[in-house]
N, C-alpha and C positions, 0 to 999 in steps of 0.2 A: 412226686406226689406232694412234697412240701410247697413247690412252686405253685401248683394248682390250688392248694389249700390257702396259701397266702393271697393269691389273686382273688379267690372267692371271698376271703375275709375282708380284703380291701374294698371289693364291690359292695359287700354287705354294710361295712362301716360308712361308705360314701352315701348309700341310700338312707342309712340312719341319720347322717348329718343333714341331708336334705329334708327328711321327715321332721327332724328336730327344729329346723328353721321354720317349716310350715306350722308346726305345733305351737311354737312360741312366736307367732306372727307379729304380735305387738312389739316385742323387743326387736325382731328382725326388721320391721318397718323403721324403727328408730335408728338402727345401724345404717340402713340403706339411705335414709334421709341425711344422716351425718356425712356419709361418703359423698352424696350428691351436693351437700352444702359446701364441702371442701372443693369438689371438682368443678362445679359450675362457675364460680368466680375466676378460677384459674383458666378455664377454657375461654371464658368471655374476655379476660384480659389478654390472653395470647391471641385470640381472634382479632381483637381491636388492634393489637400491635402489628400482627401480620397483615391485616387488611389495609391499615393506614400506610405502612411502609411500602407495601407492594403497590398500592395505588400511586404513591409518589414516585416510586421507581418506574412504574409503567408509564406514567406521564412523562418522565424524563427520557425514557428509552423510546417511547413512541414519537418523541420530537427529536429528530436527529440533530437539530441545532444545538442541543445540549452536549452532544458528542463532538461538536465541531472544534477544530484547532484553527484559530485565525491568526495568521502571521501579521506582525505589525512592522516588520522591516522587510525591505525588498532586497533580494540577493539573487545573483544569477545562478540558476539551477538547471543542470543538464539532464538528458535522458537517463544517464547512469544513476543520478541522484534519485529520480523517481522510481527506477527499477529496484534500487536497494530498499526504499521505504515501502514499496508494495509487498516486499517479502517479510516485512516486520509484522509479527503476530499481533501487535497492538494496533495496527492500522487496518481499518475495515474498508476504507476507500480513500483514494487520493487522485486528484486530477490537476494537471498544470493550469496555471492562470497567467494571462498576459498582464501587461502593465495596467494599473488601475485607470490611468488617464485615457488609455486606448480602449477600455472596456465600457464605453458609453455610446449610446446611439439614440437617434430620434425615431420614434415609432408612431404609426397612425394606421387606422383601418384602411385597407387597400381600396375599398369601395365606398364606404360611408364618409361623409364630409364631417370629420371631427378634428379638433385641434391636435397638433403634434405634441407628444409627450416625451420628455427625456427619461430614459430608463437605463439602469445598469445592466450590462450584458455579462453573464457568467458562463463559464464552460461546463459542459456535461459530457458524459460518456457512459457506455454500458456499465451497469453495476452501481450507478449513482444512488446511494442509499437515501439521500434526501428526497428523491422522487419515488423510488420503489416503496419506501415505508408508507407513503400515502397512496399507494396503488397506481401510481403513474409510471408510464414507460419513458425512459430517457429519450430525448428527441433524436430523430435521424436527420439526414440532410434536408435543409430547407424547412425544418420544423423547430418549434420553440414551446417551452412550458413557461407560463407566466405566474408570478406571485399574485396573491389576492389583490394587493394594492395596485399592481400594474393592470390587471384585468379590469378592476373597478374604474381606473382613470381612463382606460382606452375603450371601455364598454365592450370588451372582447370576451368570447366564449370559445370552447373547443370547436374546431372546424372553421373558425374565421381566419381570414388572411390579413396579415399585417405587413406594411411596407416599412422596412428598416432603412433609414437614411444616415449615412456617415459623411463627415466633412473633413477637409484638411486645408491648409494654407489660409487659416483664418476664415473658413467657410466659403472661400472663393471657388473651391472644387468640391462637388458633391457627387455621391453615388448611392444607389439604392438597390435593395434586393427584397423579395417577398418571402415571408415565413408563414407557415400554417400553424395555428395554435392547436396543440394536441392535449393540453391539460392545464388546470389551474390549481396551484397549491393553496392549502388553507391558510388563514391569516397567521396562525401561530408558527408556521414554517419559516416565513420571512415577512417582516413588516415593511420592507422597502419595495418601491416599484422596480422590479427586475425581471429579466427574461433569461431563461437558460437555453442555450443553443449548443450544437456540437462544437467540440474544441477546435476542430479544423476550420470551421467557418468563423469562429472568433479570431483565429489567427489571420484569416483573410481581412477582417476589419482592422486589426492592428497593422497589417502590412500596407493596406491602403492609406492609413493615417500616417505611415512612415514614408509615403511617397512612392511605394512600390506598386507595380501592376498586379492585378488579381485576375488571371485568365479565366478561372472557374466562375467568376461572377461577371466577367466582361468589363471590369473596372480598369481604367487606364492608369499608367504610371511608368516609372523607370525600373529596369531590371538591375538588381545589385550584382554587378559582375565580380567574379572571384579574381583575386590578384595574386601574383606569385610572391612567395616568401621563401626564405632559406633558414633551415635550422643551423647550418654552419657552412663555411666555404673552405676549400683546400687551396692553398697557394703554393705553387712550385716555382722555385727560383734557380737560375743557373748556378749560383754560389750560395753558400750558407750565409745567413744574415747575422750580424753581431747583435748584441743586446740592445744597442741604441736604435738600430734599424727595425728591430722587432717591436720595440716600444712605439716607434713612429706609426706602425700599422694600427695601433690601438688609439691613437690620438685623433679625435674628431671624425672617426669612422663609424662609431656605434658598436664596434667589435670590442668587447671588454675582456675576452679571454683568448689567450694564444698558447698553443702547445706545439712542440716540434713533433713531426711524424717520424716513426721508426724508419731505419734505412730500408728494411725489406718492403715496407709499404710504399716508399718512394720508388723503389725499383719496379714494383708491380703496377705503377701508374701508367706505364706504356709511354713515358716521356723520356727518352734517352738524352743524356746530357744535362739533366737537372739534378743538382746535388742537394738542394734544400727543399724541404716540404713542411708546411705549417697548417695547423687547423685553427681557424678563428671563428668564434661564436659570440652571440650577444647574451645579455642577462635579461630575463623576463620576456619581452617581445622578440619574435624572430626577426632576422635580417630582412630588409626590403631593398628595393631598387636604389634608394638613396644611399644606403650603406655600401652597396656594391660599387656605385659610382664613385663614392669618396675613396674606397679602397683602391679602385682602378687608378684614380688620380695619384695616389701615393706611390703606386708601382710603375707609373708611366716611365718608359725608357730603361727599365731594368731587365726587360726580357722575361718577366714573370708571367705565369699563366694562372688564372683563377678558375677553379672548377667548383661546381655546386656539389656539396655532399648530398648523396641521394637520400631520400626519406626512407622510413621503415615500411612505407606503403608497398603492398605487393599486388600484382595483377593475378587474380585467382580463377577467372572464368571468362569465357567468350560467349556472347549471345548470338542470335540469329543475324544473318546479313541484313543490311539496311535496304529499303526499297530502291535506293539509287544504284544498287549493284545486283541486279537480278542474275540468277544463274550461278552465283557463287556457292560453292559446295562447303558450307560451314555447318557443323553439327551444333545445334543450339545447346546441347548438353556437354559440350567439350569442356573438360576441366584442365586448367593450366595453373602453373605457379611460377611466376616470373619475378625476378628481382630487378628493380629499377636501377639503372646506372646512367651517368651523364654521357651523352653522345659526343660532346665537344666541350671545349673550354668556354668560359664566359667572355673571353676576348680581352687581351691586354696588349702584349707585344706581338701577338699573332692574330691580327684581325681576320675574320672569316676563316677561322681554324677549320681545316677540312674534316670530313667524316672519317671514321676509321678506315684503314686500307681495305679495299674490296667492296665498300658500300657504293662508291660512285660507279655509274654505269649500269646499276640495277634498274630495270624498267620500273618507272613509277616512283623510285626512291628520290628523296630530296637531294639535290645536288648532282643529279645524273648528268647534267651538262658541264659539270666542273665549275659552276659559278660559285662565288663566295656564299657561304651558308649563314647569312646574317640572321635569318629567322631561327636558326638552331643555336646560335651563339649569343644572341641578344636576350639577356635576362629580363629586360624591361618591355619586351614586345607583348602586346595584349590585343586580342585574345591569344592564348597559347596555341601553337601549331600542334594539332593532335596527330602525331605520327610517331611510330616506334620502329626501331631497328631490332629485328629478332633473328634467330637462327633460321636457315632455309627450311629446315624440317617443320618449324612452327608455321611458316607461311604456307608450306605444302598442306598442312593439316587444316588451317583456318582460312586460307585464301588471303590475297593481298588487298582486296577491296575494303571499303569501310566496314568495320565490324563493331559490335557493341561489346566493350570490355568492362569488367568489374574490378575496381580497385578497393582494397580493404586495408584498414589499419589493424595489424595483428595485436591481439591481447586486449582489445577494448570490449567492455561489456556495458550496454549492448553493443553489438558490432556496428562500427561506423564505416560506411562504404558509399561509393558513388559509381553509377554506371554511365559510361560515356562512349561516344563514337570516335573511332580512331582508324588510321590507315597503317597497314603493316608493310614493311620492306625487308627483304632478306639481306643479311650481312653475314658472310662466312666467318668473320672473326668474333661473332657474338655466340656465346654458348647457349644451348637449348633452354637453360633455366634463367636466362637473362633477357632484359629488354632495355635498349638504350633510347633515351628520350631527349627532346630539346630542353634547354635550360628552363625556359618559361613554363613548359609542361611539368617539369620536375618541381618547379616552385609552386604551381597551383596544387599539385598533389601533396606537397609538403604542408600546404595550408589545411588539407584534410585532417592532418594530425591535430590541428588547433581547433577546428570547428567544422560542422557538417557542411557539405556542398551538395548541390543538385546540378542536373544537366538539362538545360531547356533552351527556349527561344529568347533571345534578347530583343532590343527595340527594332533592330534591322531585320529581324526574322531569322538570323543565323543562330544555330544551336551552339551554345557555349556553356562554360561552367558558371554557375550562379552561387551566390552565398546562401547557405541554408540557415535555419534558425539556430542561433548559438545556444539558446536556453530560454528559460522562463523566469519571470521576476517574482512569482508567487504561486500559490496553490490553494485548493480546497481539500481539506483533510478531515476525516472523521475517525474517531477511536472505535475500537471493537467492543468496548464496554465502558460502564461508568467508572470502574476502578482503574481503567487504563488511561483516562484523560490526563491526570496529573503526571504520571511517569512519562507519558508520551510528550507532553509539553516540556518536561525537564530534559528529555533526550534531544529535542529540537534546540533547546537553549544551549546545551552543551556543544552542539554543532554550529553555533553561531546564529541561530534564528530565534528571535524572541516572538512569543505567540501569546495571544489572549485566549482564555478558555472560560467555561462556566463551572470551573472546579469548585467555586464557593458554594453554589447550590447543590452540587453533587456531594460535597463534604457534609453539608447540613443533613442530607438524607442518610448518608452512611453513618454519621455520628449519632443521629437519632435512633437508627436501627441498633447500633452497638449499645447505647445506654438503655434502651428499652429491653434488649436482651438481658443485660445485667440485672435490671430491676425485676424482670420476669423470673429469672432463675433464683434470685434472692427470695422472692415471695414463694416460688414453687418449692424451694428447698425447705422453707419454714413450714409450708402446708403439708409437704410429704412427711416430714418428721412428726407433725401433729397428727396427721391421718394414720400413720403407722402406729403411733402410740395409742390412738383411739381404738383401732382394730385390735391391737395386741391386748389392751386392757379388757376389751369386751370379750374376746375369745378366751382369755385367761380366766375371767370371771365365770364364763359359761362352763369352762372345764371344772372349776372349783365347785360349782353348783351340782355338777353331774359326776362327782367323784365316785359315788357308790355305783352308779350305772356303768361307768367305765371300768370300775373294779370287777363288776360281774362279767364284762366282756373279757377281762384278763383271765378270770377263772374258767371261762368257756374256751380258752386257748387262743384268743385273739390278742396278739402282742406285736411288738416291733414296728416295722414299717406299715403294717396294715392298720394299726391303731392310730398312726400319725395322720392317716387320711381324714380323720374326723375334723381336726381344726383346720387342715388345709382346705378341704371342701367347703367348710363353713365360711372361711375367710374369702375364698375365691367367688363363691356364689353371691355372698352379700356385697362384695366389692363390685362385681360385674353388674349387679342390679343397680347399685348406686351410680356407677359410671354411665349406664344407659339412661338413667333418669337425669344425670347431669348433662349428657349430650342433648337429650330432648329439650331441657330447659335452655341450653345454649342456642339451639337452632331457633327456638321461639324468640329469644331476646335478640339474636343477631338479625333475624328478619325484621323485627321492630326497629332496630337501630338503622339498618340499611334503608328501610322504607321512610323513616323520619328524615334522613339526609339524602334522599333520592335526588332532590333538586341540585345538589352539589356534586353529583357523580355523573360520569359519562357512562355510555353503554359498556357493560362488562366489568365495571368497577364496583368495589364494595369497601365500606369502612370496617366491617367486621366479617372476617372469613377465615375458614380453616380448610385445608385440603384433606382428602381422604387419608393421606399419609400421616398428617398431623393427628387426626382423630384415632387412627389405628395405633399411633405411638402413645397417645394418652391412655388408651385402654391397656396397652402392653405395660406401661409404667405403673398403672394402678394395680394390675394383676401381680406384677412383681412385688409391689408393696404388700399385697395381701399374702403372698407366699412367704415373704420374710416374717410377717406377723404370725402366720400359721406355724412355721417352723420353730419360731421362738416359743410359742405356746405348747408345742408338742413335747418340749423337753419336760414339761410338768407331768406328762403322761408316764414317762419312764419312772417317776418317783411314786406312783400310785401303787400301794401294797394291797393285793387282794385280801390278805388276812385281816387288814384293818377294817375292810367292809364287813367280813364275817363277825369280827369282834363286836362291831357296833350293832349288828343285828342280834 
């Protein structure tokens, strides 16, 4: 019953508070105007701060050039480097870039007779935020996106065809290719004459300028043939070498490191009668044919055998049979895992060292006629003979005709691999998990550990190993946000890459926002204290004037929390009306300000603006201030003595 009574009393007191506000409307209007006078300047100031800063931030964010990280030093960067940085949360987009001198070309309309213009050619790929931010699609094959300056100089528009001409050998050799314009960037995106084309096709331009052929464009040139290298060589000698003879192997051979092999490894080499075994390696660059020739000269007449140390490369899969071997029963999904081993020595005291026992006489195997196997023992032979000795069961599963094999370097991220055509021959002495290869083929696959390789056609039309791209000299990178530009540039500098950014402009906006926030909260805190004091004094004075009326309510049994509703309701209603009036005044003034500066604003921008969340927060803060004032004034209610009212009467 008490709960119902208290609830009823609270409702009655609340209605009395509203009625009192309406009854003394002149004083109520004054309080509402006081609240509005405090709220309106605060709302207007915060609106100007928010609108100006957000407009500046929006202009910076809408122009991805602000987020660009521009390297000023060239450094060889491989695919692994780009894979790591694409996983960095601070990076929104990164694409490799070729050498700056190779990224220039002459362009002219394909049909109209206009002068040729020299433009910068930049790489692009899916996800290019410089293009997507302006509603353009990254170019596909034989497509390009022009900057405003390039389109103006070329007189080109979307849909036009441009002929791109590149030269080499001091412009004595020229080649051209047509690109279709798919879009034009606005002037603020890039103020230089430039064209954005797919990364792969920019690589073609660089390859042609380097003298290489570009079959995709039909451009002539030379194919960069892969060459054999060795990570280390193994030397087996009939007798152990003393310290002086060991040091001679390191003089003028390029091999700087020498270590003796354990006895068990010497015994497992399959060379009976050899007591000494040594491993020689270089520092920095791997060994090449000149190093092996110099070492062979040092060992001439000693009866020593030089063997290539096999690379860590493994053969992991076999592809479909080549067209030259129809009818071969090879499963294109066949999975294998073969360790590469040398099939013969590099030749020193035993020229034409024979294949392992059992290999000769196998149909189709090298050396089936018992002739010297120079092609298997000669490290300098190029191109490498693509033949492997494998266990008979592997030949039974894959066939002996030419098959496509895949060699991979274990542990590299991203995976480095090359698919190549090879012929298989059965060798009973080779285990199922092994494959013995000629020295030159081992050397080429050792090169795969150092740089990417491809398998394609050379000048003579023969398929062979070609050098792949070692890496890139630069990049186009964009940060994921304004606050990430500085830390991202610092990370790059710590990794040895200096970069230019527009961090100074970004810092100006961020610092402006910070100082305006500080200034706003200083003014807001002062205004809130003053507004709370104003409400408190007004409500307190109202309580004092109505002491007798409130004492009568106490005599009627209204007390405690119910009586507290009077100052609370009065404060909340008056404050809410003042805030509504302040918001109305803010909207009128902000509209006038934005209209006045409309010529300086782009579509969707405003110098003075508040979100709905900001306005709701302002109302919530004002109501909290009124509740604090009402609670403070309600303490006076507890000190009103009903007897005092009767005594006065």
